[in-house]
LORO-118421 format. One line per 4 residues: their letters; for each residue z, x, y of N, C-alpha, C. Coordinates in steps of 0.05 Angstrom, whole numbers, plus 32768, in hexadecimal, padded with zeros to 4 digits. Example, Ala and Ser with C-alpha at 12.3 -4.5 7.8 and 13.67 -1.06 7.14 Angstrom:
as) 809C/8108/7F8E/809C/80F6/7FA6/809C/8108/7FBE  808E/8101/7FD3/808F/8111/7FEB/809D/8102/8001;
This chain:
mrsq) 8101/8128/8247/80EE/8118/8237/80D6/8110/8248  80CA/80FA/8242/80B1/80F2/824F/80B6/80EA/826C  80A4/80F3/827D/80A7/80EC/829A/80A1/80CF/829E  80AF/80C3/82B1/80AA/80A7/82B8/809F/80A6/82D5;
spgh) 80AC/8097/82E6/80A2/8094/8301/80B8/809A/8315  80BC/80B4/831D/80D3/80BB/832E/80D4/80AA/8347  80BC/80A3/8352/80BC/8094/836B/80CA/8079/8368  80C7/806D/8350/80D4/8053/834B/80F2/8056/834B;
vnsg) 80FD/806D/8345/8119/8072/8346/8121/8079/8363  8113/808C/836F/811A/8096/8389/8119/8080/839F  8104/806F/839D/8100/805B/83B2/8118/8048/83B3  8126/8043/839D/813C/8031/839D/8157/803F/839E;
akrq) 8156/8059/83A3/816F/8069/83A2/8176/8074/83BD  8176/8064/83D2/817D/806D/83EC/819B/8075/83ED  81AB/8067/83DD/81C8/806D/83DC/81CD/8084/83C9  81E4/808F/83CA/81ED/80A4/83B8/81F4/8098/839D;
wdtt) 81EA/80A3/8388/81F1/8099/836D/820E/80A1/8367  821C/808F/835A/8238/8094/8352/8238/8095/8334  823D/80AD/8329/823C/80B0/830C/8258/80B3/8300  826C/80AD/830F/8288/80B1/8307/828E/80A3/82ED;
gvll) 829A/80B2/82DB/82A3/80A7/82C1/828D/80A4/82AD  8274/80A9/82B4/825E/80A6/82A1/8250/80C1/829C  824B/80D0/82B1/823C/80E9/82AE/824F/80FF/82A5  8249/810C/828F/8258/8122/8285/8250/813C/8293;
desa) 8262/814E/8297/825B/8168/82A3/8249/8177/8290  8235/8185/829B/8222/8193/828B/822F/81A8/827A  8247/81B1/8280/8255/81C4/8270/825B/81BA/8254  825A/819F/8251/825F/8193/8237/824B/819C/8222;
aagg) 8234/81A5/822C/821F/81AF/8219/821E/81CD/8218  8232/81DA/8225/8231/81F7/8227/823E/8205/820F  824D/81F8/8200/825A/8205/81E9/826E/81F4/81DB  826E/81F6/81C1/8281/81E7/81B1/8278/81CB/81AC;
lidf) 8285/81BE/8198/827D/81A3/8190/8289/818E/81A3  8279/817A/81A8/8282/8163/81B9/8298/8154/81AA  82AE/814F/81B8/82C4/813F/81AE/82BF/8122/81B7  82B2/8112/81A7/82AB/80F7/81AF/82C4/80E6/81B4;
agvf) 82D9/80EA/81A5/82F2/80DA/81A9/82FD/80E1/81C5  82FB/80FA/81CD/8305/8102/81E7/82F3/80F8/81FD  82D9/80F8/81F8/82C5/80F0/820C/82C8/80D2/8212  82CB/80C2/81FD/82CB/80A5/8200/82E7/8098/8200;
gnka) 82FA/80A8/81F7/8316/809D/81F6/831B/808B/81DE  8309/808C/81CA/830D/807D/81B2/82FC/8089/819C  82FF/807F/8184/82F1/808A/816D/82DB/8078/8162  82D0/8067/8174/82BA/8056/816C/82A1/8066/8164;
pvem) 8290/805B/8153/8277/8069/814C/8266/806E/8164  8256/8083/8163/8245/808C/817A/8228/808A/8173  8219/807D/8185/81FB/807E/8184/81F2/8090/819B  81DC/809E/8197/81D1/80B0/81AB/81B4/80AA/81B0;
eigt) 81AC/80AA/81C9/8190/80A8/81D1/8187/80C2/81DE  8172/80CE/81D4/8166/80E6/81E0/814F/80DD/81F2  8150/80E4/820B/813C/80DC/821F/8140/80C0/8228  8156/80BC/8237/815D/80A1/8240/814C/8096/8256;
gkgt) 813E/80A7/8264/812E/809D/827B/813F/808F/828F  8138/8077/8296/8147/8067/82AA/815E/8058/829E  8163/805B/8284/817B/8050/8277/8179/8033/826E  8161/8028/826E/815D/800C/8268/8167/8004/824C;
flle) 815F/8015/8238/8167/800F/821D/8186/8011/821A  8191/8026/8223/81AE/802A/8220/81BE/8014/822F  81B4/800C/8246/81C2/7FF7/8255/81C5/7FDE/8244  81AF/7FD5/8238/81AF/7FBD/8228/81BF/7FC1/820E;
ratq) 81BA/7FD8/8201/81C7/7FDD/81E7/81E5/7FDF/81EA  81EE/7FED/81FE/820B/7FF1/8201/8219/7FD7/8209  820A/7FC6/8218/8215/7FAB/821F/8217/7F9A/8206  8203/7F9B/81F5/8203/7F8B/81DC/8218/7F94/81C8;
rpel) 821E/7FAE/81C8/8230/7FB9/81B3/8248/7FC8/81BF  825A/7FB9/81CB/8271/7FC6/81D8/8284/7FD4/81C5  8281/7FCF/81AB/8292/7FDC/8197/8288/7FF8/818F  8271/7FFF/819A/8265/801A/8195/8266/802B/81AE;
nflg) 8264/8045/81AB/8261/8057/81C1/8245/8062/81C2  823B/8069/81DA/8220/8072/81DD/821E/808A/81EF  820F/809E/81E6/820A/80B6/81F6/81ED/80B8/81FC  81E6/80BA/8215/81CA/80BD/821E/81C6/80DA/8226;
vewa) 81B0/80E6/821B/81A9/8102/8222/818E/8102/8231  818E/810D/8248/8176/810D/8259/8174/8127/8268  815C/8134/8267/8158/814D/8275/8153/814A/8293  8144/8135/829A/813C/8131/82B6/8155/8128/82C6;
kvyc) 815D/8138/82DA/8176/8133/82E8/8175/8118/82F6  815E/8111/8303/815C/80F8/8312/8161/80E0/8300  8156/80E0/82E7/815A/80CA/82D5/8176/80CA/82C9  8181/80E1/82C4/819C/80E3/82B9/81B0/80D7/82CC;
hysa) 81AE/80DE/82E5/81C1/80D4/82F9/81BC/80B7/8300  81A3/80AF/8301/819C/8093/8305/81A8/8081/82EF  81A4/808A/82D6/81AE/807A/82BF/81CD/8079/82C0  81DA/8090/82C6/81F7/8090/82C6/8201/807C/82DB;
drfr) 81F5/807C/82F3/81FD/806A/8308/81F8/804D/82FF  81E2/8048/82F1/81DC/802D/82E8/81F1/8023/82D4  81F9/8034/82C2/820E/802D/82AE/8229/8028/82BC  822F/8038/82D0/8248/8034/82DE/8249/801A/82EC;
ragl) 8232/8013/82FA/8231/7FFA/8308/8233/7FE2/82F6  8229/7FE6/82DD/822B/7FD0/82C9/8247/7FCE/82BD  8258/7FE0/82C3/8274/7FDF/82B9/8276/7FE7/829C  8263/7FF6/8292/8263/7FFE/8275/8277/8015/8271;
qnvr) 828A/8011/8260/829D/8026/8259/8295/8036/8241  8281/802E/8233/827A/803A/8219/8260/804B/821A  8258/8054/8232/8240/8064/8235/8247/807E/8245  823C/8094/823C/823E/80AD/824B/8222/80B9/824C;
mlrt) 821C/80C8/8261/8203/80D5/8265/8208/80F3/8267  81F4/8102/825D/81F6/8120/825E/81DA/812B/8264  81D8/813C/8278/81BF/8149/827E/81BE/8163/826F  81AC/8165/825B/81AA/817D/824B/8190/817D/823B;
damp) 8189/8194/8230/8172/8196/821E/817A/818D/8202  816B/817A/81F8/8174/816B/81E0/8177/817D/81C7  8164/818E/81C2/8165/819D/81A8/817C/81B1/81A7  8181/81C2/81BB/8198/81D3/81BA/81B2/81C3/81B8;
fltn) 81B3/81AC/81C6/81CB/819C/81C6/81D1/8191/81AA  81BC/8186/819D/81C1/817C/8182/81CA/8193/816F  81BD/81AA/8172/81C2/81C0/8160/81DE/81CB/8164  81E8/81CD/817C/8200/81DC/8182/8219/81CB/8189;
ciad) 8215/81B2/8190/822B/81A2/819C/8232/8189/818D  8223/8181/8179/8228/8169/816A/8231/816F/814E  8248/8164/8146/8253/816A/812C/8243/815B/8116  8246/8165/80FE/823A/8158/80E6/8245/813C/80E4;
nsil) 8233/812A/80DB/823C/810F/80D3/824A/8100/80E9  8241/8103/8102/8250/80F7/8119/8241/80E2/8129  8227/80DD/8122/8217/80CA/8132/820E/80B3/8120  8212/809B/812A/820A/8083/811B/81EC/807F/811C;
rlhv) 81E0/8080/8134/81C3/807E/8137/81BA/8091/814D  81A2/809C/8148/8195/80AE/815B/817B/80A1/8163  8179/809A/817D/8162/808C/8188/8150/809F/8198  8136/809F/8192/8123/80AF/81A1/810B/809D/81A7;
yfpd) 8109/8094/81C0/80F4/8080/81C7/80E0/808C/81DB  80C7/808C/81D3/80B1/8095/81E3/80B5/80B1/81ED  80BA/80C4/81DB/80BC/80E0/81E3/80A0/80EA/81EC  80A0/80FF/81FD/8088/810A/8207/8076/8112/81F0;
pwpk) 805D/8108/81EE/804C/810E/81D7/803E/8129/81D9  803E/8136/81F0/8030/8150/81F3/8015/814E/81E5  8003/813F/81EF/7FEA/8139/81E1/7FD7/8151/81DD  7FD8/8165/81EE/7FC6/817B/81EB/7FCE/818C/81D3;
krhr) 7FBA/8195/81C3/7FC0/81A3/81AB/7FD2/81BB/81AF  7FCC/81CA/81C4/7FDC/81E2/81C9/7FF9/81DD/81D1  7FFF/81C4/81D8/801A/81BD/81E1/802A/81AF/81CB  801E/81AA/81B4/802C/819A/819F/8046/81A7/8195;
crrl) 8048/81C1/8198/8060/81CF/8190/8078/81C6/81A1  8072/81BA/81B8/8088/81B1/81CA/8093/8195/81C2  8086/8188/81B0/808F/816D/81A8/80AC/816F/819D  80BB/815B/81A3/80D7/815B/819A/80D9/8157/817C;
iqpg) 80CA/8144/8171/80CE/813D/8155/80BF/8151/8143  80CD/8166/813B/80C3/817B/812A/80D7/817D/8112  80D0/818C/80FD/80E3/818E/80E6/80FF/8197/80EE  8101/81AA/8101/811B/81B4/810A/812C/819E/8117;
fvkq) 811F/818D/8127/812D/8177/8133/8137/8163/811E  8126/815C/810C/812E/8148/80F7/8144/8153/80E5  8143/816D/80E0/8159/817A/80D1/8174/8177/80DF  8174/817B/80FA/818C/8178/8109/8194/815B/810B;
arri) 8181/8149/810D/8187/812C/810E/8195/8124/80F4  818B/812C/80DE/8197/8125/80C4/81B4/8130/80C3  81B8/8149/80CD/81D2/8155/80CB/81E7/8145/80DB  81DF/813C/80F3/81F3/812F/8104/81F7/8112/80FE;
lmpg) 81E4/8105/80F0/81E7/80E9/80E9/81FD/80E5/80D4  820B/80CF/80D7/821E/80C7/80C2/820E/80BF/80A9  8219/80C0/8091/820C/80B4/807A/8206/8096/8080  81ED/808E/807C/81E5/8073/8083/81DC/8071/80A0;
gqli) 81DF/8086/80B0/81D5/8085/80CC/81B7/8086/80CD  81AC/807F/80E4/818F/807C/80E8/8184/808E/80FE  816D/8098/80F9/815C/80A4/810E/8145/8090/8114  8143/8088/812D/812F/8074/8134/811D/8080/814A;
vvtd) 8103/807F/8145/80EF/808C/8158/80D9/8078/815E  80D1/8075/8177/80BB/8064/817F/80A9/8075/8192  808E/8074/818D/807B/8082/819E/8062/8070/81A1  8053/8076/81B7/803A/8068/81BB/8022/8079/81B4;
hmdy) 8027/8092/81AA/8012/80A5/81A6/800D/80A8/8188  7FF6/809F/817E/7FF0/809E/8162/7FF2/80B9/8154  7FE7/80CE/8160/7FE8/80E8/8154/8005/80F2/8150  8015/80ED/8165/8031/80F5/8163/803F/80E4/814E;
feqi) 8038/80CA/814D/8044/80B9/8139/803F/80C4/811D  8026/80CC/8118/8020/80D7/80FD/8030/80F0/80F7  8033/8101/810C/8044/8119/8108/8061/8111/8102  806C/80FE/8111/8087/80F5/810D/808A/80EA/80F1;
rrvm) 8077/80DA/80E8/8079/80CE/80CE/8079/80E4/80B8  8068/80F8/80BB/8068/810E/80A7/8082/811D/80A6  808C/8123/80BE/80A5/8133/80C0/80BC/8124/80B4  80BE/810A/80BB/80D5/80FA/80B1/80D2/80F5/8093;
rdap) 80B9/80F1/808A/80B5/80ED/806D/80BD/8105/805D  80B7/811D/8067/80BC/8135/8058/80D8/8140/805B  80E8/8134/806C/8103/813E/8071/8116/8136/805A  8124/8149/804E/8137/8142/8039/814E/8133/8044;
glas) 8158/8120/8034/8170/8112/803C/816C/80FA/804F  8152/80F4/8054/814C/80DC/8065/813A/80CA/8055  813F/80B0/8057/812F/809C/804A/8124/8088/805F  810B/8081/805D/80FE/806E/806F/810C/8053/806D;
tplp) 8110/8047/8084/811C/802C/8085/810C/801B/8099  810D/8000/8097/8100/7FEF/80AA/8109/7FF5/80C7  80F7/7FF3/80DA/80FE/7FF9/80F6/8110/7FE3/8100  8129/7FE9/8108/813B/7FD4/8112/8133/7FCB/812E;
rmsd) 8138/7FB2/8133/8133/7FA7/814E/814B/7FAB/815F  8149/7FBA/8174/8160/7FC1/8185/8162/7FAF/819E  814D/7FA2/81A5/814E/7F92/81BE/8151/7F74/81B6  8160/7F66/81C6/8163/7F49/81C2/814D/7F39/81D0;
ksge) 813D/7F46/81E1/8129/7F38/81F0/8110/7F32/81DF  8105/7F1B/81E1/80EE/7F12/81D1/80D7/7F25/81D4  80CB/7F2D/81BE/80B3/7F3E/81BE/80B8/7F5B/81C1  80D2/7F63/81C4/80D8/7F7F/81C7/80E5/7F8A/81AE;
ivgt) 80E2/7FA4/81AA/80F0/7FB2/8193/8108/7FC1/819D  8103/7FD2/81B2/811A/7FE3/81BB/8121/7FDE/81D9  810F/7FD3/81E8/8116/7FCB/8204/8117/7FE2/8218  8105/7FF6/8215/8104/800B/8229/80F0/8004/823E;
nfer) 80F0/8013/8254/80DC/800E/8269/80C0/8013/825F  80BC/8028/824F/80A2/802E/8244/8098/8017/8232  80AA/800D/8221/80A1/7FF7/820F/8098/7FDF/8220  80A7/7FD8/8234/80A0/7FC0/8244/8086/7FC5/8253;
kyia) 8082/7FDD/825C/8068/7FE4/8269/8051/7FE1/8256  8054/7FEB/823D/803E/7FEB/822A/8039/7FCF/821F  804E/7FBF/821C/804A/7FA3/8214/8039/7F94/8229  8040/7F99/8243/8031/7F8C/8258/8014/7F95/8259;
qgra) 800F/7FAE/8250/7FF3/7FB8/8250/7FE5/7FB2/8236  7FF2/7FA6/8223/7FE6/7FA1/8209/7FE2/7FBB/81F9  7FF2/7FCF/81FE/7FEF/7FE9/81F2/8000/7FEB/81D9  7FF5/7FF8/81C4/8004/7FFA/81AA/8019/8010/81AB;
fygl) 802E/800C/819C/8041/8022/8198/804C/801F/817B  8059/8034/8172/805F/8037/8156/807B/8041/8152  8089/8036/813E/80A5/803E/813A/80AA/8045/811D  80BE/8056/8119/80C7/805F/80FF/80E6/8061/80FF;
aamk) 80F2/805B/80E8/810E/805F/80E5/8114/806B/80CA  8128/807C/80CA/8131/8089/80B1/814F/8089/80AF  8159/8086/8097/8176/8085/8093/817F/809E/8083  8196/80A8/808B/81A1/80BF/807D/81AF/80B6/8064;
yv) 81A9/80C3/804E/81B8/80BE/8035/81C4/80D8/802B  81D9/80D6/801B/81E7/80ED/8012/81DB/80F6/7FF7;
């Protein structure tokens, strides 16, 4: 997903990260459907975040909602391992991390009607016109999101890029089987919506960002 500040991770990472019990082997995305009951050891509903970055959102969300399970998907190895170590140190038993490419993973490894909420916060906007085909939120992605969501499940997206926001709004509006819903507040902290590092940075800068949510209906 979107790049952050690797130096801010590396400078505080003199020790070896310990991802035991949190980081899934990358072979989990190599074939077949993920067995969430086997991964988590229970049948609790699963929420997934694509592009976890440093794991700030999932850390707070998983702490708030111990009755749910959470899967973080991150392509950047440094952030994936950093987040996994962070969750382990927090003693969270309901979070797993996986380093993989999101779109093939959704398409090939997630069963129908198996995700309660799909979170996508501040994805890379690829602002140059020639790069817009690389944006994550495209009709094919939304089609897969609808497929994997449980009936009544939500796709929640936040971006700071107005052009990308307009594209996301069109794609989600035109997707069959999804209905627009009010943007839920995921963070307990005053003035925050989702509580990611990017959101906190943009709030401090007085910078605008935009969110959308859609619910799957049958």
